[in-house]
C-alpha positions, 0 to 999 in steps of 0.5 A, a space after each residue: 925737733 923730735 925728742 926720743 925717750 929712752 927706756 933704759 938707764 945706764 948703770 956702771 959696775 966694776 968686777 974683777 977680771 976673772 968675774 968678767 971672763 966668767 960673765 962673758 963665757 956664760 953670756 956667750 953660751 946664751 948668745 946674749 949681750 952682757 946687759 941682756 945676760 945680767 938682766 936675765 940673772 937679776 930677773 931669775 934672782 927676783 923670781 927665786 926670792 919670790 918663790 922662797 917667800 912662798 915656800 916659807 909661807 907654806 912651811 909656816 902654814 904647814 906647821 900651824 895647821 899640822 899638815 903632814 900629808 896630801 890627805 891632810 891638804 885634801 881634807 882641809 880643801 874639801 871640808 865644809 865651811 860653816 858660816 
């Protein structure tokens, strides 16, 4: 007998009726199933969080290195490294 391996896992969630109506309206505009649309939203949120972390790191480095312009960035990037 052949065994089928499932690559997905069922997750049950409950939403208020109005939220489900919004979900269905939005996912229909994308011609997606509920599962595909919720996956899309989760992937987007994870990516947004990743970019937020990158921007925060950039802001920290900007303050630390006193970067105020693109010229400052060019100066730093093209400065000769001394070993």
